[in-house]
N, C-alpha and C positions, 0 to 999 in steps of 0.2 A: 949380888944376886942377879941373874940374867932375866931378860924378858923373853918369853917364848910365845911365838905367834903360830897359830894353827889355822890352816885353811879349811874351806868347805868343798862342796861338790858343784861343778866338776873342775876343781882347781888343783894347783900345786903350790909350793912355797912362793912361786913367782907372783902370785896375786898380791903379795905384800910389798913388792919392790917399790911402788910409789910411796907407800907409807914410810918405809924404811929410809927413803931418801930425805924425808922431812924430820926424822928423829935425830936428836943430838947425842944420845947415849951410844956407846960403842959395844954394849954387851947384849945385843938383840939377835936372837936366832929365830929363823922361820923354818919350821919342820915340815917335811913331806910325810903324809900318811902312807902306810903300805898300800901299794896298788895305784897310788896317785903320784907318780914320778919317783917312787921308791919301790924296791922289790918287796914282794910279800913273802914272809917266812914260810917254810914248809908247813903245811897243815893249817895255815891261817885262813879263816873262813870269811873275813871281812864283815863280821857282824858288829853291831854297835858296841856290844860288850867287849869284844876283842880289841876294838880300837881304843876304848877307854883303858883296858888293861895294858895295852902296848904303850900308850902315852904315860901311864903311871910308872911303868918300868923305866922309861927314859928319864922321867922327872926324879925318880928315886936316885938315879945315878948322879944327878947334879949335886945332891948332898945339902941343899939349902932351899928354903921356900923361894919361889919365882914369882915374877909378874906375868900372869897367864892371860893370854888374849886369844879370842877365837871369832871367826866370822862364818855364818851359815852353819854347816855341820860342825865346824870348829868351835862355834859358840855353844852348840848343844853338848859336844863331848867335853869341853873344858869346864862348863858349868857342872856337868856330872862329876867330874874329877874334884872340883871344889867342894861338892856336897859329900863325897865319899872320903876324901883325903885332905882335909883342911890344913894338915901339917905341911903339905907340899906347896901351898899357894899363899904368897904374901898379899897380892892383890889380884882381882879378876876383872876382866873387861870383855865384852862380847856384843855381837849384834846380828840381827836378821837370821836368828835361829830359834824358832818358837819351841818352848817346852811347856805345853799346856794340854790338859785333857780335852779342852774345848777346840783345840786347833784341828782343822781338817786339812789333810795333805793336799798340796796343789796338784793340778791335773797331770803334770809330768810324773810326779812321784807315784800317783795312782797307777799310771801305765807301767812304771818300772816294778811296782809291787805285784803286778799280774804276771804269772809265769809265762804265758804265751805271748801276750802283747809286749811285755818288757823285753823278752828275747828278740822279738821281731823288730822292735824299735832300735835296739842296739845294733842288730845285724844290718839295718838299713841306714844307720846314722852316718852322715857325711859332714866333713868339717865346714864346708862353705855354707850350706843352709843352716847349720847349727849356729854359726857365727852371725848370720843374718837374723836369726831369731833372738839372739842376745841383744843385738842392736835395736831391733824393732820392739821387742817385748820388755826389755830391761834397761834400755838407754845406755848400754855399755859402749864406750868409744870404739869405733870400727876396728882400729888397729889392735886394741887390746882384746876385743872379741875374737879376732882372727887368731891371735896368739893363743888364747885360751882354748878355742876349739881345736887348734892344731895339736894340742897336747893330749887330747882324748884318744887314748890308744886302747888296745884289746884288754889289758889288765885293768885299766880304769873303768871301762864299760862293765866288766864283770864285777868289779868291786862295788860300783854304784848299785847294780842290781841286788847284790847280796846285802849291802848295807840297808837299802830301803826295805827289802823284804824282811829284815830283822826288826824293823822299826814301825810296823803298822800301828802299834799301840804305845809308841815311845812316850808320848805326852802323859798318858795316864800312868805309865810305869815310873817315870822319872820326875814328874812334877812334885810329888810329896816331899822328896828329899831336898828340894831347893831350900827348905826352911833350915837345913843344917849348914848352909854356906855361912861361914863366919868372916871370910876375907872381905875387905872393903871392895865394893863392886861399882862398875860403870856399865851402863847399857848405851850403845850407840846404834841407831836404826835409821835406815832409809825410809822416810815417811811415805813415799809413794810406791812401796814394794807391793806388787799385786799378789805375789806368792806367799809372803809372810807379812800380813797387814800390821800396821803400826800399833794397833791395840794389843797385840801380843808382845810387842816390845815394852809397852807400858805395864802389862801384866807381869812380865819377867822382872822388870825393875821393882815392882811392888813385892814380888815373891822373895827377891834377894835383898830387900831393904836397901836398894842401891842409892849411892850418893847422888847420882844423876842419871836421868834418861835423856840422852841427847837425840833429838829428832832432826835428822839432817834432810835437807831439801834435795833428795835424790831417790833413786830406785834401790833395788836389792844390793847391788855391788858397791856399797859405800867405800870400800877400800880401793876401788878402781876409779870411782867418780869423784870422791872427795878425800883424796889421800892426805892433803895438808890439814884439813879439818880433823880427820881421824887422828893424825899424829899429834896435833895440839891437844886434843881431848885426852889422849893417853898420857902425854907428858904431864899435864896438869893433875891427872889422877894419880900417877906414880909419885909426884913430888909432894902430894898432900898426905902421903902415908909415912 
């Protein structure tokens, strides 16, 4: 049974490179979401529901339950899958993706959800200042921030806007079904994340009856800042099942 790693926003599968270097198993796949380093199928609207459906289709083709892992939006989407299709998930792990009716979207998300301001933001977005913001606001190492910002192209910008505009009330919509998750769960969370505060990681762990909520001494991008620690947590989680 493979391990499937799902990225968030504004990332691609490359966000998992550091973690993968520290994993010992050879059956790990990091997937790109449509519009995030991968083509969008004809008619794909980049809503949260469409991303869940797309991932479910890919997981069904594997033919056996997987070890499912997500960060940021990858955390949100994979937890949703674990709640809807427990037959596809052997274990679940994720972090820094709140799923709570009490969560208030961070300032950038609110801008993206606004039709006028969001379109203007993306039209004016440049890689260099965006990378600088990742370093200053989220403690991402400079080189990794520049690589991430450099991958934000037109399709990704449009996908981000569409995804966030579909998710204004995501927490209230999706939180109740977390009680249906039956897979053994692990939550890993950057404890100093200003966009997704640690209390929502603890709340997610409680909702999922998680084996562990690991509070890492870092910011939002745990997988970039603490790849060895995240890999060790995942391997311990997988081996315990």
